[in-house]
Every structure is written in structure tokens, then in C-alpha cells.
N, C-alpha and C positions, 0 to 999 in steps of 0.2 A: 716075230722077226725083230732082231735087235738093231740098235742104231750103230752101225759099224762103218769104219772108214773104208772097208773092203767094198761095200755096196756103193759108196760114193765114187770109188775108183772105177767101178763098173759103169756108173753113169757117165763119168767124164770120158771114159774110153768109148762108150757108145756114141757120144756127141762127136768125138773125133772121127769115128767110122762113118758118121753121117755128113761130115764137114763138106766134102766135095758136092754132094747133092744139095746141101743147104746153100752153099755159095752160088750154085747154078740158079736156084730159085731167087735168091736175093738180087742177083745181078740182072736177071730177067725182069723182075718187077721194077728195078731201077731204070732199066733201058726202055720200059714201057709205062711211064707214069700216068696214072689215071686219077681223075678228080673225085671228090666226095660223091658217094652213091653210084659211081660208075666204074667201080673197081672189079670189072668182070674177069679180066685175065688174072689179076692178082689173087682173087678169091678162088679161082679154079686151080691155079698153080700151088696154092697153099693147101688145098684140100686133097689134091691127088695123092701125095705120099701118105696122108692120114688114112685115106680109103684103102690104099694098098697094104697098110699095116694093120688093118682090121678095125679101125675106128668107125663108129656109126656116125655118119655125117648127115646133118639136116641143113638144108639150104633155105634161104629166104625167111629166116626167123624174124619175128617182130615186124613182119610186113616189109622188111628191107631186102631187096633182091640180092644184094651182095654180102649180106650177113650170113654167118653159118655157125653151127655148133657141132663139134666133133668130139665124141665121147668114147672113152675106153673104160670098161668096168673091170677092175681087178677083183681081188677077193672081196666079198661083201662085208659091210660093217664099218668101212673106213670113211674118212671125210671126202667131201667133194671139193676139189681144187680146180679153179679156173685159171688158165693161162691165156692172157688177152693178146690178140693179134690186131695190130693196126696196119693198114696198107694203102691208104689214100695219099695222094701227092698234092703239092701246092701248085697253083697256076704259075706258068712261065718257068719257075726254077725247079720243078720236079720234086725229087725226094730230098728236099733241103731240111727235112725234119727226121729223116732216117726211118720212115715207116717200113721201107723194104727190109730193114734189119730187124725191126720190132716184130713184125709178123712172122718172119722166118725163124727168129730165135724161139718164139713161143711154140711153133710147130716142132722145131728141133728138140726142145726140152721134153715135149710130150712123147715124141717118138723114142727118145733115148730112155725115158723112164720105162716104157713098155718093153723095150728091147733088153734093158739091163736087169729089170726086176719084174718079170712077168706075173709073179704072184703077189705083187704089192696090194696091201689092203687099202684100196682107194678107188675113187671115181675121178678120173682125170678128164677135164673138159678143155678143149681149145675153143675159145669164143672168138669168132671172126667179127670184129667190130668196125664197120665202115665209118667213113665221114667224121673223123675226129677233127679235121682241120676246118670244116665248114658244114655244119648240119647237126652235130651232136648225136652221132649214131648210138653211143652208149646210153644217152639220156632216153632215147626212144626205146631201147632195149630194156632199160630199167622200168620204164612205164608199162611195158608188156610183161613184167615179172620174170624176165630171163634170169636174173641173178638171185631170185628169192631163195632158191635151194642151194646156193653156193656157200661153202663155209669160209673160203678165203679166195681172193683174186689178186693176181699180180701180173706185171709185165716189166720189161726193162728197156729204157730209152737211151739211145746214144746221145752223147753230149760232149762238152769240152771239159767236164769235171765229173769224177765218180762220186756219187752221193746216194744215200738211201732214204733221206728224210726231207727232201726239198718240198716246200709247200706250193700252193697255187691259189690264186684269187678266184672268188666267185665272179661270174661275168654274164652279160647278156648283150646280144647285138640288137640294134633297133634301126629301122629305116624311117626317116622323117620325110614325108611328102608334103609339099607346099603348093597350094592352089590359088592363083590370082586371076587376073583378067588381061587378055592380050590386047595390045594397042600399038599403033605406030609410035616409036619412041621419040620421034622428032615432030611430026605434024600434029599428033593428038595424044601427048603423054598423059594429059589429065584424065583421059578415059581409061587408062590402064591401072592395074594393081600388080605390083611386081612380086612374083613368087620368089625371085632371086633376093630381093631386099629382105624378105622374111627369113630366107635361109641364112644370109649373111648376118642378120641380127641375132639369129640363133647361135652362130659360132661365137659372136661377141658376148652374148649373155652367158653362154656356158663357160667361156674363159673367165668371166667375172665371178663365177661360182667357185673356181678352183681354190682361191685363198680361204674359203670357208669349208673345205673338205679335209678329211684326214689324210695323212701323208701317204697312206697305202692306196688311196683312190686313184684310179686311172680312167681318163675320158679321152678317147681319140676318135676322130672321124674324118671322112673325105666327102667331097662333093661328087656325086655320081651323075648328076644332070644339072647344068647351070643355065639352060636356055638354048635357043636355037640360032639366034642371030643378034648382034648388038643393036640393031635398029628396030627390034621387036621387044616390047615389054613382055618378059617371060610369064606365061600363065601356069607353067608347071616346072618345079625344080625339086631336086631330091638329094638327100645326104644319107650316108650310112655311118653309124657310130657303134663303137663297142664301149660299154661301161663296165668297170671292174671295182670290186670292193673286197674287204677281208672275208666276208661271209654273206650268205643269202639275205639275212636280215638287214645288214647294212647296205647291201646292194639295192634292196627295195626302197630304203630311205633315199638313196642316191637317185634312183630312177624317178621317184616322185618329184624331186627338185628339178631334175633335168627336163622332164616332160612338161612341167609348168612353164619353164623358160621357152620351150618350143612353141607352145600355144600362145603365150603372151607375145612372143616375137612376131608371130604371124598376125595376131590381132592388131598389133601396133601399126601395121601398114594396110590393114583392111583385108588381109589374105586369110586363108584357112589352112590349118595343119592337120595332118593325119599321121598317126604313129603305128607302125607295125612291129611288134616285138617278137624276137626269136625265142628259142629255148633257153632256159636259165641253166647255166653251168654252175654247179655247187662248188664250194671251196674244197680243197683236198683234205681228206681225213686219213692221214698216215697211221697205220697200226705199228707202234714202236716195237712190240714184241716180234712181229713178223719181219720188220725191217732189220732187227738185230740178227735174226737167223740168216737173212740174205747177206748182211755185212760179214758175218762170220764165214760164209762160204766164199765170198769174194776174197777176203783176207787169206783164207786157206789156200787160194790159188795164187797168192802173192800180189794181189791187186790192192793198192792203198785206197782207203775210203776217206773222203774229205767231208768236212762239215758243210752244211748248206749255208747260203748267205744269211746274215742276221736280219737284213732288211733289203727290200728291193730285189731286182733281178729275177722275178718270177712272172709267169703268165697264167694261163688258165687251160683246163682240160676237162673233157667230159668224164674222165675217170673219177672226178670228184663226186659225181652222182652215184657211182658204184660204191664208193666209200661210205655213203649214207646207208647202204643196204647190207654190206658185209665187210669183214676185215679185208683191207686192201693196202697194197703198196705200189709205188710207181718210182722205183729206183733208176739211177742213171749210171752209165758206164762211159768213160772217156775214150774218144776215138780220134780227137783232133783238138787243135787250139782255136779253131774257128767257131763262131756262134751259129746256132741253128737259124733257119730261115734265111740263109745267105747262099750265094752261088758256091762259095768255098766249102760249105757244109755238104752241098749236093755232091761235090767231087769226093769228099771224105767218105760218104756212105757207100761208095763203090770201090774204095781203096782197100789196100791190104790191112791197114789199121782198122778200118770199118768192119771188115770181115772177121778180123781177130776179135773185135769187140762183140760181134754177133755170136761167135763161138763161145766166148766166156759168159755172155749173157744167158745163153741156152743152158750152160752147165750150172750157173748159179740158180736159175729158175728151177731146173730139174732137182737139184740137191735141196733147195728150200722146200719144194713140194714133198720131197722124200722125208725131210725132217718132220713136217706136219703129219705125215701118214705113219711114220715109224716110231715117233716119240710122243706118246699121249700127253706128257707134261708140257711140251712145247705147244702142242695144239691147244691145250686147255688155257695156257697163258694168252695165246692170241685171241681166242674166243672170249675169255673173260674181259680182256681189255676192250674189245668191241662192245660187248653187252653193257659194260659200265659206262662207256661213252654214250651209248644209246639211251640209257636211263637218265644220264645228265642232260642230254638234249631234250628229252621229253619233259623233264622237270622245269627246264628253262622256258619251254614253250607253254607250259600250263599256266 
């Protein structure tokens, strides 16, 4: 099968034929936001059209009830391409990160490929990846080997700017628990040990570290429990922090410094500290060759691609862990001027511009998957780039 524009026209036409169905799914998920690990409706709504189209759907993979893997086997001998679906929402503000569009565009791309080119030499997999916002679903799936046989993985994220090579920081969340001794704050303060003072000292100590950190380091936290009453010396207080750095190695150096300040801050007032660390999100490893294919397909549709920010302006995502295992991209498509994780972005992800972005994301995903399957030279460049990166990583660790 040659790499022809006719096949790409068929793919785009197939996405347009699916558009009404995709809109219905995306809007239903938007109207019923579900938090991390509880995306039961979204998981069901995304898999129903895949089952109807003949995909083999496995639910509950990697021990996660709302995760799924939907597979279509085309002609044998082709690459395995994973289209990643996210579908969890944020507390209070719902789909302010556009996961209703992300999940649906991945499903739309897979359906369009099967409909437009039924004899495609490929194995197309829609990976339902829950809990991106809080819990690291992809990290758990990586640890279970879900991506080990995947040749390339991709998704497309709505944003205020269209980009294909935006990076992301490594990060980890940590809960700091402080234990003191309760006493009456007025009649017998000398009998108490304030867990709150230990917590406040920790914030001060962490702030003193900032001037000695690299400029890309981010440390941010909140107090989740500060005591029960002002006239009782608090015997238990708690804070939750997120720590970020350029890569996992630098993140470990950062956490070592921060965790020391936590324990020393508690010891200074006679309290005790306990640290509970979450999953480590790896830095993003964008595959430039794969991103180039995606950019070409966006531009062919008349969508201008912008350069990513030179510094700052990035967060973290569990797709970074996928990029440590296989060739991966996480491009963005503009749907609004508003920033993510805001009420304004929630509105945008159910707007006409948001649904337009989903349609074009599905087209670009499907056409990029087609490029990998129909053009051996493009696939080889993508894989060679990843294998060379992997070798360099191994030599640095040795």
C-alpha cells in the first residue's frame, strides 16, 4: 500500500462521518465529570463504539477498573500503534483539562482508520488511561508492562496554543504528616508539642531552599489539616506538596533536600514527621521524528503549529513514563485563549471550538498512525530515534 493523499482523504472523510457520534460522546463525558479512578461512565461510553466496530476490548487492565485496551488487528506484519485516551476530570471545575476531548479524539482516530483503510497493515490499539490528573494511571500501566509491545504512542491535548514538542517536568507528590502532643493552649501549653509549628517551620525551610534550586524547579504545597481548635495544641497536622524538576535524576536530588527540611523542622519543636510519597512522573521524552509527522498533518489541514515556550510554562504528565518505554508524542491543538485548569477552559471543552479541535485532533492522530504503518522509512526514523535515546540513557546511568 503506497503513501497516498487519497488514503488520507478517506481518513478525514471517515472522521467527519463519525463527527456527530464523537460530539455526543465528548459532550456526555463533559456533562458527567468523573474523578481519577472513578471514570466508569466515560470508560463505558468510549468503548461502546469500539466494540460495535469490531475492536477487541479488554477492561480492567493493569488492575485498574476503568482502564481498557481496545485492539484492531489489520493485515499482519505491521507496527503496533497506541492512541491514548484520557477521560478523568478535575475536582470542582470538571473537564478543565479537556480530557473529554482527548479520549474521544483517540477513539475517533481508531474508528476512522478501520473504516477508511480496513486492510491497513497494522495493529491499532486504543489505550484507556485513567487518572492522569491524580493517581498516575499510565505509570501503573507502564509498571504492568502494558506498553512494552507498543511501537509508538500518541495523544492530542486541547490547549491555548498548537504545539507538537512541548516538554514537561518530572514530578512527585508527597504528603507530610506531623505528630506532636495535644495540650490546652492556655492553661498548660508547656505540656504540648505543636504539630502545626512543625508544619509552618517546614514551609519556611522549604522557602529558604528556593534560592539554591535551579530555575526550572517547582515546589508548591497546601495545608490539608492545621489543627482542630485554636485553644488546643495540635497533635496532628498535614500538608501536601508537589515537587518538580527537569528530570527524574534531578527530582531525586530535590526530594532529598526537601525531605531533610521536613524532618529537621519537626525535630526542632520536638515533633515527629512522616513522609508518604506518591508515584514519580517522569519528564516528557518527545520523539521529534514522530512529532514532525504529526505537525505535517496539522499543517496539511491548514492548522499553524507554534514553537513551544523556551522556558517555563510547563507542568507534568504521566505520559512521560510512557515515553521512557516507547516512541511517544503529546501534541496540543488550540481551542481557546484560556489556560487549562480554569473555569473558562471547562466551558471551552464543550464549545464549538473545542469540538472542532477534537475533530482535527482525531484526523491528525489517524493520519500520523497511517504514516507509520504505510511508510516504512518514517517508521524506521521514529524507532531509530527512540532506540538511540534509550542507548544514551543507559550509558548515562552506567
